[in-house]
C-alpha positions in Angstrom: 0.0 0.0 0.0 1.2 3.5 -0.8 2.0 5.9 2.0 0.2 9.3 1.8 3.3 11.4 2.5 2.8 14.2 0.0 -0.7 14.6 -1.6 0.7 16.6 -4.6 3.3 13.9 -5.3 0.7 11.0 -5.3 -1.6 13.0 -7.5 1.2 13.5 -10.1 1.9 9.7 -10.1 -1.3 9.1 -12.0 -1.8 12.3 -14.0 -3.6 12.1 -17.3 -1.2 11.3 -20.1 1.5 9.7 -17.8 2.8 6.4 -19.2 3.7 3.2 -17.5 5.3 1.0 -20.2 2.8 0.8 -23.0 -0.1 2.0 -20.8 -1.1 5.6 -20.8 -3.3 7.0 -18.0 -6.6 8.3 -19.5 -8.0 10.4 -16.6 -6.5 12.1 -13.6 -6.4 9.7 -10.7 -5.8 10.7 -7.1 -5.1 8.1 -4.4 -6.7 10.3 -1.8 -10.0 10.5 -3.7 -10.3 6.7 -4.3 -11.1 3.8 -2.1 -8.6 1.0 -1.7 -8.8 -1.3 -4.6 -9.9 1.3 -7.1 -8.5 1.0 -10.6 -6.6 3.5 -12.8 -8.2 3.9 -16.3 -5.4 3.3 -18.9 -5.1 2.7 -22.6 -2.5 0.6 -24.3 -0.5 1.9 -27.2 -2.4 -0.6 -29.4 -5.6 1.2 -28.4 -7.0 -1.4 -26.0 -8.4 0.0 -22.7 -7.3 -1.6 -19.4 -8.2 -0.8 -15.8 -5.2 -1.4 -13.5 -4.6 -1.3 -9.8 -2.2 1.6 -8.9 0.3 -0.7 -7.2 0.8 -2.8 -10.4 1.6 0.3 -12.4 4.1 1.5 -9.8 5.9 -1.8 -9.4 6.0 -2.4 -13.1 4.2 -5.8 -13.1 1.6 -4.5 -15.5 2.9 -2.5 -18.5 0.5 -3.3 -21.3 -2.9 -4.7 -22.2 -3.5 -8.5 -22.0 -3.1 -9.0 -25.7 0.2 -7.1 -25.9 1.6 -8.8 -22.8 0.8 -12.3 -24.3 2.6 -11.4 -27.6 5.8 -10.3 -25.9 8.8 -12.7 -26.1 9.7 -14.5 -22.8 13.1 -12.9 -22.4 11.4 -9.6 -21.4 11.0 -10.8 -17.8 14.7 -11.1 -17.0 15.8 -8.3 -14.6 12.3 -7.0 -13.9 10.8 -6.8 -10.4 7.3 -8.3 -10.5 5.1 -8.4 -7.4 8.1 -8.2 -5.0 10.3 -10.7 -6.9 13.3 -10.0 -9.1 13.4 -12.3 -12.2 16.9 -13.9 -12.4 16.5 -15.9 -15.6 14.8 -18.7 -17.5 15.5 -22.2 -16.2 16.6 -25.0 -18.6 13.6 -26.7 -20.3 12.5 -30.0 -18.8 10.5 -32.5 -20.8 8.5 -33.5 -17.8 7.3 -30.0 -17.3 6.0 -28.2 -20.4 5.7 -24.8 -18.8 8.6 -22.5 -19.0 10.0 -21.9 -15.5 11.8 -18.8 -14.3 14.0 -18.4 -11.3 12.9 -15.5 -9.1 14.3 -14.0 -5.9 12.4 -12.0 -3.3 13.7 -8.5 -3.2 13.4 -8.4 0.6 14.8 -11.7 1.9 16.5 -13.1 -1.2 14.6 -16.4 -1.0 14.5 -18.1 -4.4 11.7 -20.0 -6.1 10.6 -21.2 -9.5 7.6 -19.5 -11.2 5.8 -20.4 -14.5 5.7 -17.8 -17.3 1.9 -17.4 -17.1 2.2 -16.2 -13.5 4.8 -13.7 -14.4 2.7 -12.4 -17.3 -0.4 -11.9 -15.2 1.6 -10.5 -12.2 -0.2 -12.8 -9.8 2.5 -14.4 -7.9 2.1 -16.0 -4.4 3.6 -13.7 -1.8 6.9 -14.6 -0.2 6.6 -15.5 3.5 8.6 -12.4 4.5 5.7 -10.2 3.2 3.2 -11.6 5.6 -0.3 -12.5 4.6 -1.6 -11.3 1.2 -4.4 -8.8 1.7 -6.7 -8.4 -1.3 
């Protein structure tokens, strides 16, 4: 959750026209005016609209519409921080597991785990135990 330290700064985070990857904010959005869980109205550079939670825009886990995110090559994950995990790299392919697996590391405690590509694409990763219970 974002801390309300400076109202002007948080208002500027989601000003109309501000871009987050391929997403462009469509209307001014103030965290102070919205209830928790409210969505930021965005439009992808391909023209597709998408409503996104503010935290996903800020942490970089959502940067495009669903269609554009699916079309991206897998190597775009490496080095990104997604939902509290830094993506270290693609693991070698194993015939027993058809899904592509990535090695990720928690940014807080450096615990490592394996994550499927579809979980990285959607930005819906299980929280690390150091983050405490997931509240959503």
